[in-house]
C-alpha positions as CSV (number, residue, x, y, z in Angstrom):
1,M,1.9,-5.7,5.0
2,L,-1.2,-7.0,2.5
3,K,-1.0,-10.4,1.1
4,A,-3.7,-12.2,-1.0
5,R,-3.8,-16.1,-1.9
6,I,-5.8,-16.8,-4.6
7,I,-8.2,-20.0,-3.5
8,E,-10.2,-20.7,-6.8
9,R,-11.3,-19.6,-9.9
10,F,-14.2,-19.8,-12.0
11,S,-16.9,-18.6,-15.0
12,I,-20.0,-16.3,-14.4
13,V,-20.6,-15.6,-18.1
14,K,-18.8,-18.4,-19.8
15,K,-17.3,-17.7,-23.1
16,Q,-19.6,-18.0,-26.1
17,N,-18.2,-17.5,-29.4
18,N,-18.9,-14.0,-31.2
19,R,-20.2,-12.9,-27.9
20,Y,-18.7,-10.3,-26.0
21,H,-19.5,-10.3,-22.1
22,S,-17.3,-7.3,-19.9
23,F,-18.0,-4.4,-17.6
24,P,-19.1,-6.7,-14.3
25,T,-19.8,-4.5,-11.2
26,L,-21.0,-5.9,-7.8
27,A,-23.2,-5.0,-4.8
28,K,-23.5,-6.9,-1.8
29,V,-26.7,-6.9,0.4
30,N,-26.6,-9.0,3.4
31,D,-26.2,-12.5,2.7
32,L,-27.3,-11.9,-1.6
33,I,-24.3,-10.6,-4.3
34,L,-25.6,-8.6,-6.9
35,L,-24.0,-8.4,-10.4
36,T,-24.3,-6.3,-12.9
37,C,-22.5,-6.5,-16.5
38,R,-22.6,-5.7,-20.2
39,S,-23.3,-8.7,-23.0
40,G,-23.0,-7.6,-26.6
41,Y,-21.5,-9.5,-29.8
42,S,-17.5,-9.4,-31.2
43,D,-16.6,-6.9,-33.4
44,S,-13.4,-6.5,-35.0
45,D,-14.2,-2.5,-35.9
46,E,-15.5,-1.8,-32.0
47,P,-12.9,-2.2,-29.5
48,H,-15.9,-3.1,-26.7
49,G,-18.0,-4.9,-29.1
50,R,-21.7,-3.9,-30.3
51,G,-25.0,-4.9,-29.4
52,G,-24.7,-4.0,-25.9
53,Q,-27.5,-5.2,-23.4
54,V,-27.3,-5.1,-19.4
55,R,-27.8,-7.8,-17.4
56,L,-28.7,-8.8,-14.0
57,L,-27.2,-12.3,-12.0
58,S,-26.9,-13.2,-8.2
59,A,-25.3,-15.5,-5.9
60,A,-25.6,-16.4,-2.4
61,V,-22.7,-14.9,-0.2
62,T,-22.0,-18.4,0.8
63,S,-21.9,-20.1,-2.2
64,P,-20.0,-17.3,-5.0
65,E,-19.7,-20.1,-7.5
66,Q,-23.5,-20.4,-8.2
67,W,-24.9,-17.5,-10.0
68,Q,-28.1,-17.3,-11.3
69,D,-29.0,-14.9,-14.5
70,H,-32.0,-12.8,-14.4
71,G,-31.8,-11.6,-17.6
72,V,-31.9,-8.2,-19.5
73,L,-32.7,-5.1,-17.5
74,F,-32.0,-2.6,-20.7
75,G,-30.9,-3.2,-24.7
76,E,-32.9,-4.4,-27.4
77,S,-32.2,-7.9,-28.5
78,G,-30.5,-9.7,-31.6
79,G,-27.6,-7.1,-31.3
80,K,-29.3,-4.1,-31.8
81,G,-28.7,-2.7,-28.5
82,Y,-26.1,0.2,-27.7
83,E,-26.0,-0.5,-23.7
84,L,-22.1,0.0,-22.8
85,D,-21.5,0.6,-19.1
86,A,-23.9,-1.3,-15.8
87,L,-22.6,0.4,-12.4
88,I,-24.3,-0.9,-9.5
89,S,-23.5,0.8,-6.1
90,G,-25.1,0.6,-3.0
91,P,-26.3,-0.2,-0.1
92,F,-24.6,3.4,1.2
93,S,-23.1,3.7,4.6
94,S,-21.3,5.7,7.2
95,R,-18.8,3.9,8.0
96,A,-16.2,4.7,6.2
97,S,-16.8,8.6,7.0
98,G,-17.7,7.7,10.8
99,T,-20.5,10.2,10.7
100,E,-24.2,9.3,11.0
101,L,-26.2,10.0,7.9
102,P,-29.0,12.4,7.3
103,Q,-32.3,10.6,6.8
104,S,-32.3,11.6,3.3
105,V,-29.9,8.5,2.5
106,N,-31.4,5.2,2.8
107,D,-28.9,2.3,3.8
108,K,-31.0,0.0,1.5
109,Q,-31.3,1.9,-1.7
110,L,-28.9,0.4,-4.7
111,I,-28.1,2.9,-7.6
112,L,-27.6,1.4,-11.2
113,I,-26.0,3.7,-13.5
114,T,-26.3,2.4,-17.4
115,R,-25.1,4.0,-20.5
116,E,-26.2,3.8,-24.2
117,Y,-23.5,4.9,-27.0
118,R,-22.8,5.1,-30.2
119,V,-19.9,6.8,-31.9
120,K,-20.6,10.1,-32.9
121,Q,-24.1,9.6,-32.6
122,F,-24.9,9.5,-29.1
123,N,-23.2,9.1,-25.6
124,R,-26.4,8.8,-22.4
125,N,-26.0,8.3,-19.0
126,Y,-29.1,7.0,-17.0
127,M,-29.4,6.2,-13.3
128,S,-31.7,3.8,-11.6
129,Y,-32.9,3.3,-8.0
130,L,-34.0,0.2,-6.6
131,D,-33.9,-1.6,-3.4
132,I,-33.8,-5.8,-2.9
133,D,-37.7,-5.5,-2.4
134,S,-38.1,-4.1,-6.1
135,L,-35.9,-6.1,-7.4
136,K,-37.7,-9.0,-6.0
137,A,-40.7,-7.6,-7.9
138,L,-38.6,-6.8,-11.1
139,T,-37.6,-10.6,-11.3
140,G,-41.4,-11.5,-10.4
141,T,-40.7,-15.0,-8.8
142,G,-37.9,-13.7,-6.7
143,L,-34.2,-13.7,-6.8
144,N,-33.5,-16.7,-5.2
145,D,-36.1,-19.0,-7.2
146,A,-34.7,-21.5,-9.3
147,S,-35.1,-19.3,-12.5
148,P,-36.2,-16.1,-12.3
149,S,-36.2,-13.7,-15.1
150,I,-37.2,-10.0,-15.6
151,S,-40.6,-9.6,-15.9
152,T,-41.1,-5.7,-15.5
153,P,-38.9,-3.1,-16.8
154,L,-36.8,-1.3,-14.7
155,Q,-37.2,2.4,-14.9
156,R,-34.3,4.8,-15.6
157,S,-33.8,8.7,-15.5
158,L,-31.3,10.5,-17.8
159,L,-28.4,11.7,-15.6
160,K,-27.5,15.4,-16.1
161,E,-26.2,18.0,-13.6
162,E,-28.0,20.9,-12.6
163,G,-24.9,23.2,-13.8
164,G,-24.9,21.5,-17.1
165,I,-21.6,19.6,-17.0
166,D,-22.9,16.3,-17.8
167,P,-20.9,13.5,-17.2
168,S,-19.2,11.3,-20.4
169,A,-19.1,8.6,-18.3
170,C,-19.1,7.2,-14.8
171,F,-17.1,4.6,-13.1
172,G,-16.5,3.2,-9.8
173,H,-18.5,3.2,-6.9
174,I,-20.5,6.0,-5.6
175,K,-19.5,6.7,-2.0
176,T,-20.3,8.4,1.0
177,A,-18.8,12.0,2.0
178,A,-18.1,12.8,5.5
179,D,-20.9,15.3,4.8
180,G,-23.4,12.8,4.2
181,A,-23.4,13.1,0.1
182,L,-23.1,10.9,-2.0
183,L,-20.0,11.2,-4.4
184,L,-20.3,10.0,-8.1
185,C,-17.1,9.9,-10.1
186,G,-16.6,10.5,-13.6
187,Y,-15.4,12.7,-16.4
188,G,-16.2,15.4,-18.8
189,V,-15.5,18.3,-20.6
190,A,-15.1,21.0,-17.9
191,P,-15.8,24.9,-18.5
192,G,-13.0,26.4,-20.9
193,E,-11.7,22.7,-22.0
194,S,-12.1,20.8,-24.8
195,V,-10.7,17.5,-23.8
196,V,-12.3,15.6,-20.7
197,S,-11.0,15.6,-17.3
198,P,-12.0,13.7,-14.1
199,L,-15.0,15.3,-12.2
200,L,-16.8,14.6,-8.8
201,W,-20.7,15.2,-8.5
202,H,-22.4,15.4,-5.2
203,S,-26.1,14.7,-4.2
204,Y,-28.0,15.5,-0.8
205,D,-31.6,14.0,-1.9
206,R,-30.4,10.1,-2.2
207,G,-28.8,10.8,-5.9
208,R,-32.1,12.3,-7.4
209,S,-30.3,15.6,-8.6
210,W,-26.5,15.8,-8.8
211,Q,-24.2,19.0,-8.8
212,L,-20.7,19.8,-9.4
213,R,-18.3,19.3,-6.8
214,A,-14.9,19.5,-7.7
215,I,-12.9,19.0,-11.1
216,V,-9.7,17.0,-9.7
217,A,-7.7,17.1,-12.2
218,R,-7.5,19.6,-15.3
219,S,-6.1,17.2,-18.1
220,T,-4.2,20.2,-20.1
221,D,-2.9,21.6,-17.0
222,Y,-1.0,18.5,-16.8
223,D,-0.3,17.5,-20.8
224,K,-2.4,14.5,-20.0
225,K,-5.5,12.2,-20.8
226,L,-7.2,12.0,-17.7
227,N,-10.5,10.3,-17.4
228,E,-11.7,7.7,-15.4
229,F,-10.9,7.6,-11.5
230,S,-12.5,6.0,-8.3
231,L,-12.0,7.6,-4.9
232,A,-11.1,6.0,-1.0
233,F,-11.4,7.1,1.8
234,C,-8.7,7.9,3.9
235,G,-9.9,8.9,7.3
236,N,-11.3,12.3,8.9
237,K,-12.2,14.3,5.7
238,K,-9.3,12.7,3.3
239,W,-9.8,11.1,0.3
240,L,-7.7,9.2,-2.2
241,A,-8.1,9.3,-6.1
242,V,-6.4,7.1,-8.6
243,I,-7.2,8.3,-12.3
244,R,-6.3,6.5,-15.3
245,D,-4.4,8.5,-18.3
246,N,-5.5,7.9,-22.0
247,M,-1.7,8.9,-23.2
248,E,0.6,6.0,-23.7
249,P,1.8,4.2,-21.6
250,H,-1.2,4.9,-19.4
251,I,-0.2,5.7,-16.3
252,I,-2.2,5.6,-13.2
253,C,-2.1,8.8,-11.3
254,Q,-3.8,9.9,-8.1
255,A,-4.2,12.9,-5.8
256,Y,-5.5,13.7,-2.6
257,S,-8.1,15.8,-1.4
258,E,-8.0,17.1,2.5
259,D,-11.4,18.3,2.7
260,D,-14.0,15.6,1.3
261,G,-13.5,16.2,-1.9
262,V,-13.8,20.0,-2.2
263,S,-10.2,20.2,-3.7
264,W,-7.7,18.1,-4.7
265,S,-3.5,18.0,-5.1
266,P,-1.9,18.0,-8.4
267,P,-1.8,13.9,-9.7
268,Q,1.2,12.7,-9.0
269,E,2.4,9.6,-11.3
270,T,2.7,6.2,-9.8
271,E,4.3,3.2,-11.5
272,I,1.6,1.3,-12.2
273,C,0.1,1.6,-16.0
274,G,-3.5,0.5,-16.7
275,H,-7.0,1.4,-17.2
276,A,-10.1,1.3,-15.0
277,P,-8.3,1.6,-11.4
278,Q,-11.0,0.6,-8.6
279,L,-10.1,1.4,-5.1
280,Y,-11.1,-0.1,-2.1
281,Y,-10.4,1.1,1.5
282,L,-9.7,-1.0,4.2
283,N,-8.9,1.1,6.8
284,D,-7.6,4.6,7.0
285,K,-3.8,3.4,5.9
286,Q,-4.3,0.5,3.8
287,H,-6.3,0.0,0.4
288,L,-6.6,-2.3,-2.8
289,M,-6.4,-1.1,-6.0
290,L,-7.9,-3.3,-8.8
291,L,-7.1,-2.7,-12.5
292,R,-6.6,-3.8,-16.3
293,D,-2.5,-4.1,-15.5
294,L,-0.7,-2.8,-18.6
295,T,2.8,-2.2,-16.5
296,V,4.3,-5.6,-18.3
297,N,4.1,-6.4,-21.8
298,Q,1.3,-9.2,-21.4
299,P,-1.9,-7.5,-20.3
300,S,-3.7,-8.6,-16.9
301,V,-6.1,-8.3,-14.5
302,S,-4.4,-7.7,-11.1
303,I,-4.5,-6.1,-7.0
304,Y,-2.2,-4.1,-5.5
305,G,-2.3,-3.0,-2.0
306,S,-0.9,0.0,-0.5
307,D,0.0,0.1,3.5
308,N,0.1,3.9,3.5
309,Q,-2.6,6.0,1.9
310,G,-1.2,5.0,-1.5
311,G,2.2,6.4,-0.9
312,T,3.5,2.9,-1.7
313,W,2.0,0.2,-4.2
314,Q,2.5,-3.9,-4.3
315,T,1.3,-5.9,-6.5
316,I,-0.4,-8.5,-4.1
317,A,-2.5,-10.9,-6.8
318,E,-2.6,-11.0,-10.6
319,L,-6.0,-12.7,-10.7
320,N,-5.9,-13.7,-14.6
321,V,-3.7,-13.0,-18.3
322,Y,-5.6,-12.1,-21.2
323,A,-5.1,-11.9,-25.1
324,G,-6.7,-10.5,-28.0
325,G,-5.8,-6.6,-27.4
326,I,-5.3,-4.9,-24.2
327,Y,-9.5,-3.6,-24.2
328,N,-10.5,-7.2,-24.1
329,G,-10.0,-7.7,-20.3
330,G,-10.4,-6.1,-17.3
331,Y,-12.6,-3.8,-15.2
332,G,-13.3,-5.6,-12.2
333,D,-15.0,-5.6,-9.0
334,L,-13.9,-6.7,-5.5
335,I,-16.7,-7.3,-2.5
336,H,-16.1,-8.6,0.9
337,L,-17.4,-12.5,1.6
338,Q,-17.2,-13.7,4.8
339,N,-14.2,-13.5,7.3
340,D,-11.0,-13.3,5.2
341,R,-12.5,-14.1,1.9
342,Y,-12.9,-12.1,-0.3
343,L,-14.5,-12.3,-4.1
344,A,-13.1,-10.7,-7.4
345,V,-14.9,-10.4,-10.5
346,Y,-13.8,-9.0,-14.3
347,Y,-13.5,-10.1,-17.7
348,V,-10.9,-12.0,-20.1
349,S,-10.4,-13.1,-23.4
350,D,-8.2,-15.4,-25.7
351,T,-7.0,-15.0,-29.0
352,E,-10.5,-15.5,-30.3
353,G,-11.7,-12.1,-29.2
354,S,-15.0,-13.4,-27.4
355,P,-14.5,-12.0,-23.8
356,W,-16.4,-14.0,-20.8
357,I,-16.5,-12.9,-17.5
358,E,-15.1,-15.0,-14.3
359,G,-14.8,-14.8,-10.5
360,V,-12.1,-15.2,-8.1
361,I,-12.1,-16.1,-4.6
362,F,-9.3,-15.3,-2.4
363,T,-8.1,-14.9,1.4
364,L,-6.6,-11.8,2.4
365,S,-4.4,-10.9,5.4
366,I,-3.8,-7.3,6.2
367,G,-1.1,-7.9,8.6
368,D,-3.3,-7.9,12.2
369,N,-5.5,-11.1,11.2
370,R,-8.6,-8.1,11.3
371,N,-11.4,-9.3,9.0
372,V,-12.6,-6.0,7.1
373,T,-15.6,-5.0,5.1
374,L,-14.4,-3.2,1.3
375,M,-16.0,0.4,1.2
């Protein structure tokens, strides 16, 4: 049975009046933790604030409470930016699939997905390709120096699908399929539809081009508004997906694939309500899910655990509760630190509506005293 114990909670990006810090994601490369996030300005007319910029921070695995801010990767200053997402993934490993990756996949590669968004005007997803050496060059003086900052612009290209079904947005981490493909979760309007549905794309060239692999579920088939989802491996070619329903009460649904993500079972409702469900692989049976938890009256950021591939879920940690509206918290991420220690990051707010980014160090027991790496 999965058990978690919170050790320490701390601010990574501190609260600033009238600022909106949100959407942190993590990547771990050797002894270094990378965090990308969005920083903007609070605005009562915008659910996620306005004037977004994408920022890069780093910390040592041995000191996850001490973060260095390397500055802005994308977005105009002075509240003029329109950046909304900052999803970093990698390095990409074959450990979850149990197969050797083809040589075209670089296990030192990182991919950053960003998005420019303005209501009823534009919605553009971008992809950047980087590794630790390029990040060190990007910050000029190096990631581990006392006060490094972005010295050269990071390049990015528009994310488009060859068949013409472009993502409205992406979510979760890019994963590696059993056949070596990179898998990208997102949502968009499927052929013949007028509302978005969860879609899965794949790439066989290190993310340089993407093709639609599957429509995970058509929203109109189930009278739902399914959108963001994430994946976790379950052994062999089996995958579990957890999916947000954007209709109240925002029930989390889940589906399974037995053929490496090509086809999917009909989505089934869980007893969990929330947004932004991030899945993590511990082993072929046990998984974690971090999400904006709306199951009870006061919204929180919570971690659920499953011992049976999502057959049942139990709350194993409530990381924090928050105020100021349901959109002012959540969207977290996890990494394994060392031994039984893990780091969770997320954003929260108080009634003033100026969210900040927190970190929580916790220990995790999976029932047999094994140490595992999140996938």
